[in-house]
C-alpha positions as CSV (number, residue, x, y, z in Angstrom):
1,X,-15.7,23.6,-12.7
2,X,-12.9,25.1,-10.6
3,X,-9.4,24.1,-11.5
4,X,-7.9,21.5,-9.1
5,X,-5.1,22.7,-6.9
6,X,-2.2,20.1,-6.6
7,X,-0.7,20.2,-3.1
8,X,2.9,19.4,-2.3
9,X,5.1,20.8,0.5
10,X,8.7,20.2,1.5
11,X,8.0,21.7,5.0
12,X,5.5,20.0,7.4
13,X,2.0,21.3,7.1
14,X,-1.0,20.5,9.4
15,X,-3.8,18.4,8.1
16,X,-7.1,17.9,10.0
17,X,-8.1,14.3,10.8
18,X,-11.8,14.1,9.9
19,X,-12.6,10.4,10.3
20,X,-11.2,7.0,11.4
21,X,-12.2,3.6,10.0
22,X,-11.2,0.4,11.8
23,X,-9.9,-2.0,9.2
24,X,-8.6,-4.9,11.4
25,X,-7.9,-5.3,15.1
26,X,-4.7,-3.2,14.8
27,X,-5.1,-1.3,11.5
28,X,-7.0,1.9,11.0
29,X,-7.6,4.2,8.0
30,X,-7.3,7.9,8.8
31,X,-9.1,10.4,6.6
32,X,-7.6,13.9,6.4
33,X,-9.2,17.0,5.0
34,X,-8.0,18.9,1.9
35,X,-9.6,22.0,0.5
36,X,-12.6,21.1,-1.7
37,X,-10.9,21.5,-5.1
38,X,-7.4,20.3,-4.0
39,X,-5.6,17.0,-4.4
40,X,-2.2,15.7,-3.4
41,X,0.3,16.1,-6.2
42,X,1.3,12.5,-6.5
43,X,1.4,9.3,-8.6
44,X,0.1,6.0,-7.2
45,X,2.7,4.7,-4.8
46,X,4.2,8.1,-3.7
47,X,4.4,8.8,0.0
48,X,4.0,11.5,2.7
49,X,6.1,11.9,5.8
50,X,4.2,12.1,9.1
51,X,6.0,14.4,11.6
52,X,5.5,14.2,15.3
53,X,7.2,15.3,18.5
54,X,7.3,12.3,20.9
55,X,9.0,12.5,24.3
56,X,10.7,15.8,23.2
57,X,12.2,14.2,20.0
58,X,11.0,15.1,16.5
59,X,10.5,12.0,14.4
60,X,9.1,11.4,10.9
61,X,7.9,8.2,9.1
62,X,6.9,7.6,5.5
63,X,3.3,6.5,4.8
64,X,1.7,6.0,1.3
65,X,-1.8,7.4,0.9
66,X,-4.2,4.5,0.3
67,X,-6.9,6.8,-1.3
68,X,-7.1,7.2,-5.0
69,X,-4.6,9.6,-6.5
70,X,-6.5,12.6,-7.8
71,X,-9.2,12.4,-5.1
72,X,-10.2,15.9,-4.1
73,X,-11.1,17.2,-0.7
74,X,-9.5,14.4,1.3
75,X,-6.8,11.7,1.4
76,X,-6.5,8.5,3.5
77,X,-3.6,6.9,5.3
78,X,-3.9,3.2,6.3
79,X,-1.7,2.5,9.3
80,X,-1.0,-0.6,11.4
81,X,-0.2,-0.1,15.0
82,X,3.1,-1.5,16.1
83,X,4.1,-1.7,19.8
84,X,7.6,-0.5,18.8
85,X,6.4,2.0,16.2
86,X,6.5,5.4,17.7
87,X,4.7,7.2,14.9
88,X,2.1,4.4,14.2
89,X,1.2,4.5,18.0
90,X,1.1,8.3,17.8
91,X,-1.4,8.2,14.9
92,X,-3.5,5.5,16.5
93,X,-3.9,7.8,19.5
94,X,-5.3,10.7,17.4
95,X,-8.9,11.6,17.4
96,X,-11.0,13.4,14.7
97,X,-10.6,17.1,14.8
98,X,-6.9,16.9,15.7
99,X,-4.2,18.2,13.4
100,X,-1.3,16.0,12.1
101,X,1.9,17.5,10.5
102,X,2.9,16.0,7.1
103,X,5.3,16.9,4.3
104,X,5.3,15.7,0.7
105,X,4.2,13.9,-1.3
106,X,7.6,12.4,-2.2
107,X,8.4,10.1,-5.2
108,X,8.4,6.5,-4.1
109,X,8.5,3.3,-6.2
110,X,5.4,4.3,-8.1
111,X,3.1,3.3,-10.9
112,X,3.2,5.2,-14.2
113,X,0.4,4.4,-16.7
114,X,1.7,2.3,-19.6
115,X,4.7,1.0,-17.7
116,X,3.6,-2.7,-17.9
117,X,0.8,-5.0,-19.1
118,X,1.2,-7.5,-16.3
119,X,1.9,-6.4,-12.7
120,X,2.7,-8.6,-9.7
121,X,2.4,-7.4,-6.1
122,X,4.2,-9.2,-3.3
123,X,3.2,-7.9,0.1
124,X,3.9,-8.8,3.7
125,X,1.5,-7.3,6.3
126,X,1.5,-3.5,6.0
127,X,3.7,-3.8,2.9
128,X,0.3,-3.8,1.2
129,X,-0.3,-0.1,1.9
130,X,1.8,1.3,-1.0
131,X,0.1,-1.1,-3.4
132,X,-3.5,-0.3,-2.4
133,X,-3.6,3.0,-4.3
134,X,-1.8,1.4,-7.3
135,X,-4.3,-1.5,-7.5
136,X,-7.3,0.9,-7.0
137,X,-6.0,3.2,-9.7
138,X,-5.4,0.5,-12.4
139,X,-8.8,-1.1,-11.8
140,X,-10.7,2.2,-11.6
141,X,-9.2,3.4,-14.9
142,X,-9.7,0.1,-16.7
143,X,-6.2,0.2,-18.0
144,X,-6.2,-3.3,-19.4
145,X,-3.5,-4.4,-17.1
146,X,-3.5,-7.9,-15.5
147,X,-2.8,-7.8,-11.7
148,X,-1.5,-10.6,-9.5
149,X,-1.4,-10.1,-5.7
150,X,0.5,-12.4,-3.4
151,X,-0.3,-11.2,0.2
152,X,1.3,-12.7,3.3
153,X,-0.1,-12.3,6.9
154,X,0.1,-14.0,10.2
155,X,-3.6,-14.9,10.5
156,X,-6.8,-14.3,8.6
157,X,-7.8,-11.4,11.0
158,X,-4.6,-9.5,9.9
159,X,-5.6,-9.3,6.2
160,X,-6.0,-5.6,5.5
161,X,-8.9,-4.8,3.1
162,X,-9.8,-8.5,2.8
163,X,-13.3,-7.7,1.5
164,X,-12.0,-5.4,-1.2
165,X,-9.6,-8.0,-2.5
166,X,-12.3,-10.6,-2.6
167,X,-14.7,-8.2,-4.4
168,X,-11.9,-7.2,-6.9
169,X,-11.3,-10.9,-7.7
170,X,-15.0,-11.5,-8.2
171,X,-15.6,-8.3,-10.3
172,X,-12.4,-8.1,-12.3
173,X,-11.2,-11.1,-14.4
174,X,-7.9,-9.3,-14.6
175,X,-7.3,-9.3,-10.8
176,X,-5.8,-12.4,-9.2
177,X,-5.2,-12.7,-5.4
178,X,-3.4,-15.4,-3.4
179,X,-3.2,-15.2,0.4
180,X,-0.5,-16.8,2.5
181,X,-1.0,-17.3,6.2
182,X,1.5,-18.3,8.9
183,X,-1.4,-19.4,11.1
184,X,-4.2,-20.5,8.7
185,X,-7.6,-21.5,10.0
186,X,-8.9,-25.1,9.7
187,X,-9.8,-25.8,6.1
188,X,-7.7,-23.0,4.6
189,X,-7.2,-23.7,0.9
190,X,-4.6,-21.0,0.0
191,X,-0.9,-20.6,0.9
192,X,0.5,-21.5,4.4
193,X,3.7,-20.6,6.1
194,X,5.8,-17.9,4.3
195,X,6.0,-16.9,0.7
196,X,8.3,-19.3,-1.2
197,X,9.9,-19.1,-4.6
198,X,7.5,-21.8,-5.7
199,X,4.5,-19.7,-4.8
200,X,6.0,-16.7,-6.7
201,X,6.4,-19.0,-9.8
202,X,2.8,-20.2,-9.5
203,X,1.0,-17.0,-8.7
204,X,2.9,-14.2,-10.4
205,X,3.3,-13.5,-14.1
206,X,6.6,-14.9,-15.6
207,X,9.5,-12.5,-16.4
208,X,8.8,-10.5,-19.6
209,X,9.6,-7.1,-20.9
210,X,6.0,-5.9,-20.2
211,X,6.0,-7.2,-16.6
212,X,6.9,-5.5,-13.4
213,X,6.8,-6.7,-9.8
214,X,6.1,-4.5,-6.7
215,X,7.6,-5.9,-3.5
216,X,7.1,-4.5,0.0
217,X,7.2,-5.9,3.5
218,X,9.5,-6.3,6.4
219,X,13.2,-6.0,5.3
220,X,14.2,-9.7,5.9
221,X,11.2,-10.8,3.8
222,X,11.9,-8.3,0.9
223,X,15.6,-9.3,0.8
224,X,14.8,-13.0,0.6
225,X,12.0,-12.5,-2.0
226,X,14.0,-10.1,-4.1
227,X,16.6,-12.8,-4.4
228,X,13.9,-15.3,-5.2
229,X,12.4,-13.1,-7.9
230,X,15.8,-12.6,-9.5
231,X,16.4,-16.4,-9.4
232,X,13.1,-16.8,-11.3
233,X,14.5,-14.4,-13.9
234,X,12.9,-11.0,-13.1
235,X,15.5,-8.3,-13.8
236,X,16.5,-5.7,-11.2
237,X,14.7,-3.0,-13.3
238,X,11.5,-5.0,-13.2
239,X,11.4,-5.3,-9.4
240,X,10.1,-2.1,-7.7
241,X,10.4,-1.5,-4.0
242,X,8.0,1.3,-3.1
């Protein structure tokens, strides 16, 4: 076996877009090529900057790869298109065969094996993207860690990787998932409205030295829920904002 090359670059480098998968009505997963025996030099939860020149201005935005850390020959970015999001719109307009400039990976609020026995994930919309690689990593490596996901979205059609979460819950006794919808369908049995402190108490592990909580979503949501997590008793060190 050839040794694996670990790729990291401070300067933007071009990566070829090889495939696009439509996840929801406004979210796509973009697959980018790496050399066969190369992988991104990153821990689960680290991020890349996507660089673009739009209307004559250079801009960059951080995106966390959703593919498994250590995967060779490719990596994925899962991106929701926002009307006001210059870079998300730029990515959504790309076609396979085009090159996209990126730099990194950079250290984010990441997972390190052994850091906890129970892990909560509180996500709003695309706040799920930094958590995808972490959840996939822990389950694939059978780390004996219990996972609790509380995931808020507008409507059922907005739930990114819905099938994967359902399958994880069926196949892994250690994976628990609770969805919260602002506009639930008729007969919806899980959370409605926004994530509340009561929901966090009911669906996350209680504060403990071997417990961490990842929190990511729109800033007003993360501010409110970070305060709620602290009110429940989770320490500042135990709350990780990727």
